[in-house]
N, C-alpha and C positions, 0 to 999 in steps of 0.2 A: 295446702293452705290450712291454717288454723284460724277460726273466726271466734270472736268473743263479743259479748254485749255488756255495756255498763253505762249507767247514767244517761239513758236514752240515746246512746251512741253505739255504733257498730265499728269494730276495729279488726284489723289483720294483725295477728300475733307473729312477730318476727323475733326469734330468740325470746328474750324476756321483756320486750317492749311492745306496746300496743300502738299501732298506727291507725288512727281513726279515719273513717271515710266521710268526707263532707257530704251533707245532704241526705244521709241515710240514718234513720232512727231504729229500724227493725230489720233484723237479718232476713226475715221472711220476705221482705221486699226485694231481696236479691235472688230469690228463688223463682221458679216458674218456667225455666228453660233448660237447655242442655248443659248449663254451667257457664255460659258466656257472661251472664250478669255478674257472677262471682269473680270470674277472671278479670273482667273490666274494672270492677271495684278494687280488686287487689292491685292492679296496675296504678290506679289513682291514689290508693292509700300509700303505696311505696314511693311514687314520684312526688306527690303533693298532699301529704296528710293534713287533715284538719288540726290534729295535734298528735304528739307522741308522749305517751305516759308509761311509767314503769308498771309492769304487771304486779309486782309486789305491793305497790301502793294503791291498787285499784280494787274496789269491791265489785265483783262480777255478778251479773244477773244470769239467769238461764239463757242459753243461746236462742232458744225458742220459748219465750216466757208465756205465750198464749197460743198454743198450737190449735189448729182447727179441730183436731181429734188426737187421742192417744189410744193406741191399741197395744195390749200387753199379751204376749204369747207364752207358750211353754215349749221352747225350742231345744232345751238341753235334756237328754234322756236321763242322765244320772239324777238330776233334780226330781224329775217325775217319779222315778223308781223309789228314791229315798223318802220323798214326801208321802207317797201312798203307803209305803211300808210302815210308816209311823202309826197308821190307823189299821194296819193289818190287810191292806188292799194291795193288789198287783196292778201293773200297768195295763190299761185297756188296749187291745190290739188296734182299735181304731185310731189311737194316738199316732200310729205309724202311717196313717192315711190322711188324717185331718190335722193340720197345724192350728189348733184352736186358740182363740184369744178372747179377751173381754175388753170392753171400752172402759177406761178410767177417766178421771175428772180433770179437764184442762184448766179449770179454775184453781186447782190445788198445786200447780207447778211451783217448786221452790228453786231458788238459786243454789249454786254449788257449795256455798259456805253458810247457808241460812239454817238457823235453829229449826228443829222439828218437834212439834208437840205430840204427846201420846194421844191417840185417838180416844174420843169420849167413850167411857165404859170399858176400856181395854186394860187387861192385866197381862196379856201375852203380846207385847209389842216387838216387832221384828224388822230387820232390814232385808232387802233382796238385792244382790249384786248382779247387775245386768249391763248390757250394752244396748244402744238404741240406734236405729237408722232414721234419718229425717228425709222425707220425700222432697225432692227438688222440682221435679216435673210431674204434673198431674197426669192422670190417665185411667182408663178402665179396661177390664178384661185383658190384663197383661199376661203374657207368658213369662216364665222365670227369666228367659233370655232377654226379653224386652225390659223387664222390671229392673234389671241391674243398672241400666242407664238412667233410671228415675230416682236413684239415691243421690242426694246432695252431699251427705256426709254422715259421720258417726259421732256419738257422744256417750257418756256414762249415764245410766239411768238407775235410780234407786226407788224401788216400789216399796214404800213403808207400809207394813201390814199389821192389822189388828187381828192376830190369828184366832183368838177366841171368838170374836165377833164374826169373822169370816166363816169359821166352822159352823156356827149356828145358822148363818144365812144359807150356806150351801147345802145344808140338810133339807132345805125346802126346794132343792133342784133349780135354784136360780141364784144368780150372783157370780162372783162376789160383788158387793155393793159398798155398804158403809165400812166393811172390813178393809177397804182399800183406798177410799177416795179422800182421805184427809191430807195426804202429802205425797208428791212424786218429785224427787230431786233430779235435775238435769244439769249437765255441765262437765267440766268448766268451760269447754269450748267445743265447737263443731269442727271436725277434722275431715277434709275432703278425701274421697276414696284413693286418689293417687298417692297420698301420703302413706297408705298401708299396703300398696300393691306388692311390695317385696316380701311381705309377711304372709301372703295368702297360703292357707293350709287347710285341706279338707273342704268343708263348707263354710269355713270362717277364716280366721287369721291367727297365726301363732303369736298370740299376745297374752301375757299373764294377767290374771284378774285376782286381786287380793282385797281382803277386808280386815280391819282391826277394830277392836272395841277397847277403849281406854289404853291404847298402845299394845294390847295383846293380840297376836295373830289369831284370826278366826278362820277366814275362808282363803283358799288358794286354788284357783282353777285356771283354765285356759280357754280362750274363745274358740280355738280350733276343734274343741270337742263337741261343738254344736251339731245337732242332728238335722235341723231345718235351717237352710241358708236364708239370709234376708231377701234375696230375689224370690225364693219360693214363698216366703211370708207375704211379700207385697203382691205377688201373683194371686195367691189365695184370697187375700183381703179385697182385691180389685174385682173379683167375680161379681158381675151383675150390678156394679156400682162404680164410683170414681174415687180415686185418691186425689188429695189436694196438696199443693205446695205447703210445706210446714207440718204436715201430718207426722206424728211420731210413732215409731214402731219399736216396742220393747222386745228384747229377745226372750224374756223370762230368765229365771235365775240359773246361773252357772251351777254345775254340780257342787254340792256342799257350800253353796253361796248364801246361806241364811241360817238363822238359829233354829228354825223348824227342823231342818235336816240334821244340824250338828247336835242338837239336844236329843233328837231321836236316836242318833247313832251312839252318843257318848253320855247322855244323861243331862238333866236340867241343872244339876249342881255344877257340872263342868261348864255348861253353856247356858247361863240363865237368860231370861227375857230381858229386853232393854228397860232401863229405869231412868228417871229424871237425873240429869247430871252426867250420864254416859256420853262419851265422844266416839262417834263412829266415823271411820275413814274408809273410803272405797277407792281403789286405784285400778286403772287399766293401762297397760303400757301404751304409750303414744297418745292416749286419750286424756291423761292427766289424773287428777284426784279430786273427789268431792269429800267434804267433811261436814258433819252436823253434830251439834250438841243437842241431846234429847232433853226436852223440858216437860214439866208437868202439864197434863191436859186439863180440860174443863171438868174432869170428874165424871160421875155417873150422869147420863142424860136424863132430862125430865121424862117422867112416864107419859106414855101416849094415851092411856086410859085411866 
């Protein structure tokens, strides 16, 4: 199943037409169990839709526009190696033991085709090409084997990053904070795990992940190269706490899936930071495509002192 949200409605995407579910305004209201709610809603949308609209004529919202939480991990080894090499560092051995993450801002979720403003005070603005899992059934202290059944589906995630702000913050051994929380793009739809079962490979899925800037190819990776699986990520995050329906888990950037890596490998003249007017498109096979036009931000923030 592929689920979309639009105009305070939830719909099942069948080919290129959206079949809206009567009486449902938020996709998260169809989560919370083993998938029965989603399956029942799909049957209603197919047999007796509230309306049928063309996907091409519809402005989509994020599938989960107000998640209870967003955790973003670093699950792709190549990204970690490349990003740390840019500053002369090597990968920490603990990375292979701890699938670390940070919490980002649920209030900053953007729809799949929404413009994105450059973060205040940022000169090094970047995209990050990721996939995300959405929690369907809550739970705590999950094993990886148990956690697999708690995933409602997958979507594309772009973690927009103010790299210069982020670097300053993380020198203080805390964060990232304002370097990350201005915008996170989700969408265009939520794809249930059964749709991807035939592509399973390694700890992920054999699905190509690409990015372009102004039509020029930038990133080209594959989900199957991930080091930490989503069940492992959910299991780690659930230790000593509980996951809630609608929680979003970002994979972290696929290898060479951001300008930080590409400019470090090939130079900033070849891969410059994003500027106002740039169009960024991120695509993952079977998960669709998100696109954003970069707009000017609010400029330098007001001084604190």
